[in-house]
NULUMGU-531568 format. One record per atom (N, C-alpha, C, O): residue number from 1; atom name; x, y, z. Coordinates in pm, whole numbers, plus 50000, padded with zeros to 5 digits. Layout:
N
<n NUM | atom CA | xx X | yy Y | zz Z>
...
//
This chain:
93
<n 1 | atom N | xx 97287 | yy 35359 | zz 95017>
<n 1 | atom CA | xx 97221 | yy 35350 | zz 95151>
<n 1 | atom C | xx 97172 | yy 35202 | zz 95166>
<n 1 | atom O | xx 97124 | yy 35144 | zz 95069>
<n 2 | atom N | xx 97184 | yy 35145 | zz 95281>
<n 2 | atom CA | xx 97146 | yy 35010 | zz 95313>
<n 2 | atom C | xx 96989 | yy 35020 | zz 95346>
<n 2 | atom O | xx 96933 | yy 35120 | zz 95391>
<n 3 | atom N | xx 96928 | yy 34895 | zz 95313>
<n 3 | atom CA | xx 96791 | yy 34888 | zz 95338>
<n 3 | atom C | xx 96745 | yy 34904 | zz 95479>
<n 3 | atom O | xx 96632 | yy 34949 | zz 95498>
<n 4 | atom N | xx 96824 | yy 34872 | zz 95582>
<n 4 | atom CA | xx 96789 | yy 34878 | zz 95720>
<n 4 | atom C | xx 96811 | yy 35018 | zz 95775>
<n 4 | atom O | xx 96780 | yy 35042 | zz 95892>
<n 5 | atom N | xx 96860 | yy 35109 | zz 95700>
<n 5 | atom CA | xx 96894 | yy 35244 | zz 95751>
<n 5 | atom C | xx 96792 | yy 35313 | zz 95829>
<n 5 | atom O | xx 96820 | yy 35374 | zz 95931>
<n 6 | atom N | xx 96661 | yy 35304 | zz 95778>
<n 6 | atom CA | xx 96553 | yy 35374 | zz 95841>
<n 6 | atom C | xx 96518 | yy 35314 | zz 95976>
<n 6 | atom O | xx 96462 | yy 35382 | zz 96062>
<n 7 | atom N | xx 96551 | yy 35179 | zz 95997>
<n 7 | atom CA | xx 96515 | yy 35109 | zz 96120>
<n 7 | atom C | xx 96645 | yy 35084 | zz 96198>
<n 7 | atom O | xx 96643 | yy 35001 | zz 96289>
<n 8 | atom N | xx 96756 | yy 35150 | zz 96170>
<n 8 | atom CA | xx 96882 | yy 35127 | zz 96242>
<n 8 | atom C | xx 96868 | yy 35140 | zz 96389>
<n 8 | atom O | xx 96919 | yy 35056 | zz 96463>
<n 9 | atom N | xx 96800 | yy 35244 | zz 96437>
<n 9 | atom CA | xx 96792 | yy 35265 | zz 96581>
<n 9 | atom C | xx 96718 | yy 35147 | zz 96646>
<n 9 | atom O | xx 96757 | yy 35100 | zz 96753>
<n 10 | atom N | xx 96613 | yy 35100 | zz 96582>
<n 10 | atom CA | xx 96540 | yy 34980 | zz 96639>
<n 10 | atom C | xx 96625 | yy 34854 | zz 96639>
<n 10 | atom O | xx 96617 | yy 34773 | zz 96731>
<n 11 | atom N | xx 96706 | yy 34837 | zz 96536>
<n 11 | atom CA | xx 96793 | yy 34721 | zz 96535>
<n 11 | atom C | xx 96897 | yy 34731 | zz 96639>
<n 11 | atom O | xx 96931 | yy 34632 | zz 96703>
<n 12 | atom N | xx 96950 | yy 34848 | zz 96658>
<n 12 | atom CA | xx 97053 | yy 34864 | zz 96762>
<n 12 | atom C | xx 96995 | yy 34842 | zz 96896>
<n 12 | atom O | xx 97058 | yy 34781 | zz 96983>
<n 13 | atom N | xx 96871 | yy 34890 | zz 96919>
<n 13 | atom CA | xx 96800 | yy 34871 | zz 97047>
<n 13 | atom C | xx 96789 | yy 34719 | zz 97077>
<n 13 | atom O | xx 96819 | yy 34671 | zz 97187>
<n 14 | atom N | xx 96744 | yy 34649 | zz 96972>
<n 14 | atom CA | xx 96721 | yy 34504 | zz 96993>
<n 14 | atom C | xx 96848 | yy 34431 | zz 97023>
<n 14 | atom O | xx 96852 | yy 34341 | zz 97107>
<n 15 | atom N | xx 96956 | yy 34472 | zz 96950>
<n 15 | atom CA | xx 97083 | yy 34412 | zz 96971>
<n 15 | atom C | xx 97145 | yy 34443 | zz 97109>
<n 15 | atom O | xx 97216 | yy 34361 | zz 97166>
<n 16 | atom N | xx 97119 | yy 34561 | zz 97159>
<n 16 | atom CA | xx 97160 | yy 34594 | zz 97297>
<n 16 | atom C | xx 97085 | yy 34510 | zz 97391>
<n 16 | atom O | xx 97146 | yy 34467 | zz 97489>
<n 17 | atom N | xx 96957 | yy 34479 | zz 97374>
<n 17 | atom CA | xx 96887 | yy 34385 | zz 97456>
<n 17 | atom C | xx 96942 | yy 34247 | zz 97454>
<n 17 | atom O | xx 96953 | yy 34182 | zz 97558>
<n 18 | atom N | xx 96976 | yy 34201 | zz 97337>
<n 18 | atom CA | xx 97033 | yy 34068 | zz 97322>
<n 18 | atom C | xx 97173 | yy 34063 | zz 97396>
<n 18 | atom O | xx 97209 | yy 33964 | zz 97460>
<n 19 | atom N | xx 97246 | yy 34174 | zz 97382>
<n 19 | atom CA | xx 97374 | yy 34176 | zz 97452>
<n 19 | atom C | xx 97351 | yy 34169 | zz 97605>
<n 19 | atom O | xx 97430 | yy 34107 | zz 97677>
<n 20 | atom N | xx 97253 | yy 34230 | zz 97651>
<n 20 | atom CA | xx 97223 | yy 34219 | zz 97796>
<n 20 | atom C | xx 97173 | yy 34078 | zz 97840>
<n 20 | atom O | xx 97202 | yy 34028 | zz 97949>
<n 21 | atom N | xx 97097 | yy 34018 | zz 97746>
<n 21 | atom CA | xx 97066 | yy 33875 | zz 97765>
<n 21 | atom C | xx 97187 | yy 33788 | zz 97776>
<n 21 | atom O | xx 97193 | yy 33702 | zz 97864>
<n 22 | atom N | xx 97279 | yy 33807 | zz 97693>
<n 22 | atom CA | xx 97399 | yy 33726 | zz 97684>
<n 22 | atom C | xx 97489 | yy 33748 | zz 97810>
<n 22 | atom O | xx 97550 | yy 33654 | zz 97861>
<n 23 | atom N | xx 97496 | yy 33874 | zz 97857>
<n 23 | atom CA | xx 97564 | yy 33902 | zz 97983>
<n 23 | atom C | xx 97489 | yy 33834 | zz 98099>
<n 23 | atom O | xx 97553 | yy 33783 | zz 98191>
<n 24 | atom N | xx 97364 | yy 33833 | zz 98098>
<n 24 | atom CA | xx 97281 | yy 33767 | zz 98204>
<n 24 | atom C | xx 97306 | yy 33615 | zz 98204>
<n 24 | atom O | xx 97318 | yy 33553 | zz 98310>
<n 25 | atom N | xx 97314 | yy 33557 | zz 98085>
<n 25 | atom CA | xx 97354 | yy 33416 | zz 98077>
<n 25 | atom C | xx 97489 | yy 33387 | zz 98133>
<n 25 | atom O | xx 97504 | yy 33288 | zz 98205>
<n 26 | atom N | xx 97585 | yy 33464 | zz 98105>
<n 26 | atom CA | xx 97718 | yy 33450 | zz 98165>
<n 26 | atom C | xx 97715 | yy 33456 | zz 98312>
<n 26 | atom O | xx 97784 | yy 33380 | zz 98380>
<n 27 | atom N | xx 97635 | yy 33548 | zz 98366>
<n 27 | atom CA | xx 97623 | yy 33565 | zz 98511>
<n 27 | atom C | xx 97557 | yy 33439 | zz 98578>
<n 27 | atom O | xx 97591 | yy 33397 | zz 98689>
<n 28 | atom N | xx 97458 | yy 33383 | zz 98497>
<n 28 | atom CA | xx 97389 | yy 33260 | zz 98543>
<n 28 | atom C | xx 97483 | yy 33147 | zz 98553>
<n 28 | atom O | xx 97476 | yy 33065 | zz 98644>
<n 29 | atom N | xx 97574 | yy 33143 | zz 98457>
<n 29 | atom CA | xx 97674 | yy 33026 | zz 98461>
<n 29 | atom C | xx 97778 | yy 33053 | zz 98573>
<n 29 | atom O | xx 97819 | yy 32960 | zz 98643>
<n 30 | atom N | xx 97818 | yy 33179 | zz 98587>
<n 30 | atom CA | xx 97913 | yy 33215 | zz 98699>
<n 30 | atom C | xx 97855 | yy 33176 | zz 98836>
<n 30 | atom O | xx 97927 | yy 33134 | zz 98927>
<n 31 | atom N | xx 97721 | yy 33193 | zz 98846>
<n 31 | atom CA | xx 97649 | yy 33164 | zz 98968>
<n 31 | atom C | xx 97600 | yy 33020 | zz 98976>
<n 31 | atom O | xx 97522 | yy 32986 | zz 99065>
<n 32 | atom N | xx 97641 | yy 32941 | zz 98891>
<n 32 | atom CA | xx 97600 | yy 32795 | zz 98894>
<n 32 | atom C | xx 97448 | yy 32778 | zz 98891>
<n 32 | atom O | xx 97394 | yy 32696 | zz 98964>
<n 33 | atom N | xx 97380 | yy 32854 | zz 98806>
<n 33 | atom CA | xx 97234 | yy 32837 | zz 98801>
<n 33 | atom C | xx 97197 | yy 32710 | zz 98742>
<n 33 | atom O | xx 97283 | yy 32646 | zz 98682>
<n 34 | atom N | xx 97075 | yy 32663 | zz 98754>
<n 34 | atom CA | xx 97022 | yy 32539 | zz 98701>
<n 34 | atom C | xx 97031 | yy 32536 | zz 98551>
<n 34 | atom O | xx 96997 | yy 32631 | zz 98480>
<n 35 | atom N | xx 97080 | yy 32418 | zz 98504>
<n 35 | atom CA | xx 97106 | yy 32399 | zz 98357>
<n 35 | atom C | xx 96987 | yy 32439 | zz 98265>
<n 35 | atom O | xx 97006 | yy 32509 | zz 98166>
<n 36 | atom N | xx 96868 | yy 32396 | zz 98299>
<n 36 | atom CA | xx 96751 | yy 32426 | zz 98222>
<n 36 | atom C | xx 96724 | yy 32569 | zz 98217>
<n 36 | atom O | xx 96684 | yy 32621 | zz 98113>
<n 37 | atom N | xx 96744 | yy 32637 | zz 98326>
<n 37 | atom CA | xx 96715 | yy 32791 | zz 98331>
<n 37 | atom C | xx 96813 | yy 32862 | zz 98239>
<n 37 | atom O | xx 96777 | yy 32960 | zz 98175>
<n 38 | atom N | xx 96944 | yy 32810 | zz 98232>
<n 38 | atom CA | xx 97035 | yy 32866 | zz 98147>
<n 38 | atom C | xx 97001 | yy 32844 | zz 98005>
<n 38 | atom O | xx 97005 | yy 32937 | zz 97924>
<n 39 | atom N | xx 96967 | yy 32715 | zz 97972>
<n 39 | atom CA | xx 96926 | yy 32682 | zz 97836>
<n 39 | atom C | xx 96804 | yy 32757 | zz 97786>
<n 39 | atom O | xx 96790 | yy 32783 | zz 97666>
<n 40 | atom N | xx 96718 | yy 32790 | zz 97876>
<n 40 | atom CA | xx 96596 | yy 32866 | zz 97843>
<n 40 | atom C | xx 96633 | yy 33004 | zz 97801>
<n 40 | atom O | xx 96579 | yy 33058 | zz 97705>
<n 41 | atom N | xx 96730 | yy 33066 | zz 97877>
<n 41 | atom CA | xx 96781 | yy 33198 | zz 97839>
<n 41 | atom C | xx 96863 | yy 33199 | zz 97707>
<n 41 | atom O | xx 96858 | yy 33294 | zz 97630>
<n 42 | atom N | xx 96938 | yy 33092 | zz 97686>
<n 42 | atom CA | xx 97014 | yy 33080 | zz 97559>
<n 42 | atom C | xx 96913 | yy 33076 | zz 97448>
<n 42 | atom O | xx 96927 | yy 33150 | zz 97350>
<n 43 | atom N | xx 96810 | yy 32991 | zz 97458>
<n 43 | atom CA | xx 96708 | yy 32988 | zz 97359>
<n 43 | atom C | xx 96644 | yy 33121 | zz 97330>
<n 43 | atom O | xx 96625 | yy 33156 | zz 97213>
<n 44 | atom N | xx 96611 | yy 33194 | zz 97431>
<n 44 | atom CA | xx 96551 | yy 33331 | zz 97413>
<n 44 | atom C | xx 96643 | yy 33425 | zz 97342>
<n 44 | atom O | xx 96598 | yy 33503 | zz 97258>
<n 45 | atom N | xx 96773 | yy 33421 | zz 97373>
<n 45 | atom CA | xx 96874 | yy 33506 | zz 97308>
<n 45 | atom C | xx 96893 | yy 33467 | zz 97161>
<n 45 | atom O | xx 96914 | yy 33550 | zz 97074>
<n 46 | atom N | xx 96886 | yy 33334 | zz 97139>
<n 46 | atom CA | xx 96898 | yy 33280 | zz 97001>
<n 46 | atom C | xx 96780 | yy 33332 | zz 96915>
<n 46 | atom O | xx 96799 | yy 33377 | zz 96803>
<n 47 | atom N | xx 96658 | yy 33325 | zz 96972>
<n 47 | atom CA | xx 96539 | yy 33367 | zz 96897>
<n 47 | atom C | xx 96544 | yy 33518 | zz 96876>
<n 47 | atom O | xx 96500 | yy 33567 | zz 96772>
<n 48 | atom N | xx 96595 | yy 33589 | zz 96971>
<n 48 | atom CA | xx 96603 | yy 33730 | zz 96951>
<n 48 | atom C | xx 96701 | yy 33771 | zz 96836>
<n 48 | atom O | xx 96675 | yy 33864 | zz 96759>
<n 49 | atom N | xx 96807 | yy 33702 | zz 96829>
<n 49 | atom CA | xx 96904 | yy 33721 | zz 96724>
<n 49 | atom C | xx 96844 | yy 33680 | zz 96589>
<n 49 | atom O | xx 96862 | yy 33749 | zz 96489>
<n 50 | atom N | xx 96771 | yy 33562 | zz 96588>
<n 50 | atom CA | xx 96706 | yy 33524 | zz 96468>
<n 50 | atom C | xx 96606 | yy 33628 | zz 96416>
<n 50 | atom O | xx 96591 | yy 33646 | zz 96295>
<n 51 | atom N | xx 96539 | yy 33692 | zz 96505>
<n 51 | atom CA | xx 96437 | yy 33794 | zz 96470>
<n 51 | atom C | xx 96516 | yy 33912 | zz 96408>
<n 51 | atom O | xx 96465 | yy 33970 | zz 96312>
<n 52 | atom N | xx 96629 | yy 33951 | zz 96454>
<n 52 | atom CA | xx 96708 | yy 34058 | zz 96396>
<n 52 | atom C | xx 96755 | yy 34014 | zz 96255>
<n 52 | atom O | xx 96742 | yy 34089 | zz 96159>
<n 53 | atom N | xx 96808 | yy 33892 | zz 96245>
<n 53 | atom CA | xx 96852 | yy 33839 | zz 96112>
<n 53 | atom C | xx 96736 | yy 33845 | zz 96013>
<n 53 | atom O | xx 96750 | yy 33898 | zz 95903>
<n 54 | atom N | xx 96618 | yy 33790 | zz 96053>
<n 54 | atom CA | xx 96511 | yy 33790 | zz 95958>
<n 54 | atom C | xx 96464 | yy 33927 | zz 95923>
<n 54 | atom O | xx 96424 | yy 33949 | zz 95809>
<n 55 | atom N | xx 96467 | yy 34017 | zz 96011>
<n 55 | atom CA | xx 96430 | yy 34158 | zz 95979>
<n 55 | atom C | xx 96535 | yy 34216 | zz 95874>
<n 55 | atom O | xx 96498 | yy 34278 | zz 95774>
<n 56 | atom N | xx 96660 | yy 34194 | zz 95902>
<n 56 | atom CA | xx 96762 | yy 34243 | zz 95814>
<n 56 | atom C | xx 96749 | yy 34181 | zz 95673>
<n 56 | atom O | xx 96761 | yy 34248 | zz 95570>
<n 57 | atom N | xx 96723 | yy 34050 | zz 95676>
<n 57 | atom CA | xx 96703 | yy 33987 | zz 95539>
<n 57 | atom C | xx 96587 | yy 34043 | zz 95470>
<n 57 | atom O | xx 96598 | yy 34074 | zz 95351>
<n 58 | atom N | xx 96475 | yy 34061 | zz 95535>
<n 58 | atom CA | xx 96361 | yy 34124 | zz 95476>
<n 58 | atom C | xx 96393 | yy 34260 | zz 95420>
<n 58 | atom O | xx 96352 | yy 34291 | zz 95308>
<n 59 | atom N | xx 96465 | yy 34342 | zz 95491>
<n 59 | atom CA | xx 96513 | yy 34471 | zz 95443>
<n 59 | atom C | xx 96593 | yy 34464 | zz 95324>
<n 59 | atom O | xx 96577 | yy 34545 | zz 95233>
<n 60 | atom N | xx 96685 | yy 34363 | zz 95320>
<n 60 | atom CA | xx 96778 | yy 34344 | zz 95217>
<n 60 | atom C | xx 96697 | yy 34305 | zz 95081>
<n 60 | atom O | xx 96722 | yy 34357 | zz 94972>
<n 61 | atom N | xx 96601 | yy 34214 | zz 95102>
<n 61 | atom CA | xx 96522 | yy 34170 | zz 94986>
<n 61 | atom C | xx 96439 | yy 34286 | zz 94933>
<n 61 | atom O | xx 96431 | yy 34306 | zz 94812>
<n 62 | atom N | xx 96375 | yy 34365 | zz 95026>
<n 62 | atom CA | xx 96283 | yy 34468 | zz 94975>
<n 62 | atom C | xx 96363 | yy 34589 | zz 94916>
<n 62 | atom O | xx 96310 | yy 34657 | zz 94828>
<n 63 | atom N | xx 96478 | yy 34614 | zz 94959>
<n 63 | atom CA | xx 96552 | yy 34729 | zz 94908>
<n 63 | atom C | xx 96662 | yy 34692 | zz 94813>
<n 63 | atom O | xx 96653 | yy 34723 | zz 94694>
<n 64 | atom N | xx 96767 | yy 34628 | zz 94860>
<n 64 | atom CA | xx 96888 | yy 34601 | zz 94783>
<n 64 | atom C | xx 96860 | yy 34511 | zz 94667>
<n 64 | atom O | xx 96897 | yy 34540 | zz 94553>
<n 65 | atom N | xx 96794 | yy 34398 | zz 94697>
<n 65 | atom CA | xx 96764 | yy 34295 | zz 94588>
<n 65 | atom C | xx 96657 | yy 34348 | zz 94491>
<n 65 | atom O | xx 96668 | yy 34327 | zz 94370>
<n 66 | atom N | xx 96556 | yy 34417 | zz 94542>
<n 66 | atom CA | xx 96454 | yy 34469 | zz 94453>
<n 66 | atom C | xx 96514 | yy 34576 | zz 94361>
<n 66 | atom O | xx 96480 | yy 34581 | zz 94243>
<n 67 | atom N | xx 96601 | yy 34663 | zz 94412>
<n 67 | atom CA | xx 96661 | yy 34772 | zz 94334>
<n 67 | atom C | xx 96753 | yy 34702 | zz 94224>
<n 67 | atom O | xx 96753 | yy 34742 | zz 94108>
<n 68 | atom N | xx 96827 | yy 34603 | zz 94266>
<n 68 | atom CA | xx 96911 | yy 34533 | zz 94166>
<n 68 | atom C | xx 96833 | yy 34459 | zz 94060>
<n 68 | atom O | xx 96873 | yy 34456 | zz 93943>
<n 69 | atom N | xx 96721 | yy 34398 | zz 94100>
<n 69 | atom CA | xx 96636 | yy 34330 | zz 94010>
<n 69 | atom C | xx 96576 | yy 34433 | zz 93907>
<n 69 | atom O | xx 96565 | yy 34400 | zz 93789>
<n 70 | atom N | xx 96541 | yy 34546 | zz 93946>
<n 70 | atom CA | xx 96488 | yy 34641 | zz 93858>
<n 70 | atom C | xx 96590 | yy 34685 | zz 93751>
<n 70 | atom O | xx 96559 | yy 34711 | zz 93635>
<n 71 | atom N | xx 96716 | yy 34691 | zz 93800>
<n 71 | atom CA | xx 96830 | yy 34721 | zz 93705>
<n 71 | atom C | xx 96859 | yy 34607 | zz 93612>
<n 71 | atom O | xx 96895 | yy 34628 | zz 93496>
<n 72 | atom N | xx 96843 | yy 34487 | zz 93661>
<n 72 | atom CA | xx 96868 | yy 34366 | zz 93583>
<n 72 | atom C | xx 97014 | yy 34332 | zz 93558>
<n 72 | atom O | xx 97101 | yy 34395 | zz 93618>
<n 73 | atom N | xx 97045 | yy 34236 | zz 93473>
<n 73 | atom CA | xx 97175 | yy 34210 | zz 93441>
<n 73 | atom C | xx 97256 | yy 34141 | zz 93546>
<n 73 | atom O | xx 97197 | yy 34084 | zz 93637>
<n 74 | atom N | xx 97386 | yy 34142 | zz 93541>
<n 74 | atom CA | xx 97479 | yy 34068 | zz 93630>
<n 74 | atom C | xx 97464 | yy 34118 | zz 93778>
<n 74 | atom O | xx 97478 | yy 34039 | zz 93871>
<n 75 | atom N | xx 97437 | yy 34247 | zz 93797>
<n 75 | atom CA | xx 97417 | yy 34302 | zz 93931>
<n 75 | atom C | xx 97303 | yy 34233 | zz 93998>
<n 75 | atom O | xx 97314 | yy 34195 | zz 94115>
<n 76 | atom N | xx 97192 | yy 34214 | zz 93926>
<n 76 | atom CA | xx 97066 | yy 34151 | zz 93977>
<n 76 | atom C | xx 97106 | yy 34003 | zz 94012>
<n 76 | atom O | xx 97076 | yy 33954 | zz 94120>
<n 77 | atom N | xx 97173 | yy 33937 | zz 93918>
<n 77 | atom CA | xx 97205 | yy 33791 | zz 93951>
<n 77 | atom C | xx 97293 | yy 33778 | zz 94068>
<n 77 | atom O | xx 97279 | yy 33684 | zz 94147>
<n 78 | atom N | xx 97386 | yy 33872 | zz 94083>
<n 78 | atom CA | xx 97473 | yy 33866 | zz 94203>
<n 78 | atom C | xx 97404 | yy 33892 | zz 94331>
<n 78 | atom O | xx 97434 | yy 33829 | zz 94433>
<n 79 | atom N | xx 97309 | yy 33988 | zz 94329>
<n 79 | atom CA | xx 97229 | yy 34015 | zz 94451>
<n 79 | atom C | xx 97148 | yy 33900 | zz 94487>
<n 79 | atom O | xx 97142 | yy 33863 | zz 94604>
<n 80 | atom N | xx 97078 | yy 33834 | zz 94384>
<n 80 | atom CA | xx 96991 | yy 33718 | zz 94417>
<n 80 | atom C | xx 97078 | yy 33606 | zz 94465>
<n 80 | atom O | xx 97036 | yy 33534 | zz 94555>
<n 81 | atom N | xx 97194 | yy 33586 | zz 94415>
<n 81 | atom CA | xx 97280 | yy 33478 | zz 94468>
<n 81 | atom C | xx 97319 | yy 33503 | zz 94605>
<n 81 | atom O | xx 97320 | yy 33412 | zz 94687>
<n 82 | atom N | xx 97355 | yy 33630 | zz 94636>
<n 82 | atom CA | xx 97395 | yy 33672 | zz 94773>
<n 82 | atom C | xx 97275 | yy 33650 | zz 94864>
<n 82 | atom O | xx 97293 | yy 33595 | zz 94973>
<n 83 | atom N | xx 97160 | yy 33685 | zz 94829>
<n 83 | atom CA | xx 97037 | yy 33668 | zz 94917>
<n 83 | atom C | xx 97016 | yy 33515 | zz 94941>
<n 83 | atom O | xx 96986 | yy 33471 | zz 95052>
<n 84 | atom N | xx 97033 | yy 33438 | zz 94830>
<n 84 | atom CA | xx 97008 | yy 33301 | zz 94849>
<n 84 | atom C | xx 97109 | yy 33235 | zz 94943>
<n 84 | atom O | xx 97073 | yy 33147 | zz 95021>
<n 85 | atom N | xx 97232 | yy 33277 | zz 94936>
<n 85 | atom CA | xx 97336 | yy 33225 | zz 95025>
<n 85 | atom C | xx 97304 | yy 33263 | zz 95172>
<n 85 | atom O | xx 97316 | yy 33184 | zz 95266>
<n 86 | atom N | xx 97261 | yy 33391 | zz 95184>
<n 86 | atom CA | xx 97224 | yy 33435 | zz 95319>
<n 86 | atom C | xx 97103 | yy 33354 | zz 95383>
<n 86 | atom O | xx 97103 | yy 33318 | zz 95501>
<n 87 | atom N | xx 97009 | yy 33331 | zz 95301>
<n 87 | atom CA | xx 96897 | yy 33244 | zz 95344>
<n 87 | atom C | xx 96937 | yy 33107 | zz 95381>
<n 87 | atom O | xx 96889 | yy 33052 | zz 95480>
<n 88 | atom N | xx 97029 | yy 33047 | zz 95301>
<n 88 | atom CA | xx 97082 | yy 32917 | zz 95330>
<n 88 | atom C | xx 97156 | yy 32921 | zz 95464>
<n 88 | atom O | xx 97140 | yy 32827 | zz 95543>
<n 89 | atom N | xx 97232 | yy 33018 | zz 95492>
<n 89 | atom CA | xx 97305 | yy 33028 | zz 95617>
<n 89 | atom C | xx 97212 | yy 33039 | zz 95738>
<n 89 | atom O | xx 97237 | yy 32982 | zz 95844>
<n 90 | atom N | xx 97107 | yy 33113 | zz 95719>
<n 90 | atom CA | xx 97005 | yy 33129 | zz 95822>
<n 90 | atom C | xx 96928 | yy 32999 | zz 95853>
<n 90 | atom O | xx 96899 | yy 32966 | zz 95968>
<n 91 | atom N | xx 96897 | yy 32927 | zz 95744>
<n 91 | atom CA | xx 96828 | yy 32804 | zz 95760>
<n 91 | atom C | xx 96909 | yy 32700 | zz 95829>
<n 91 | atom O | xx 96857 | yy 32624 | zz 95910>
<n 92 | atom N | xx 97044 | yy 32694 | zz 95796>
<n 92 | atom CA | xx 97133 | yy 32595 | zz 95853>
<n 92 | atom C | xx 97163 | yy 32623 | zz 95998>
<n 92 | atom O | xx 97204 | yy 32531 | zz 96070>
<n 93 | atom N | xx 97145 | yy 32746 | zz 96045>
<n 93 | atom CA | xx 97185 | yy 32775 | zz 96182>
<n 93 | atom C | xx 97079 | yy 32741 | zz 96281>
<n 93 | atom O | xx 97098 | yy 32760 | zz 96401>
//
């Protein structure tokens, strides 16, 4: 079971909202809205996706990585490396 399973509905709800935001941004561009207004909405959608990513990362650390760390050995090392790579990707984006 994945760490986010208990909060799956909440994540899906948030992602549907982000999807709506992105569709709204596309309509703004189709309607030639003011650049700054479009950029403001892009920033809001980006922050919403970042919040989802941070929530998923937190769940991964609390469940998947913690469980692997308790088991120890190569599985724990692999999960820690995987989490570190995910954090690096998030920080770079």
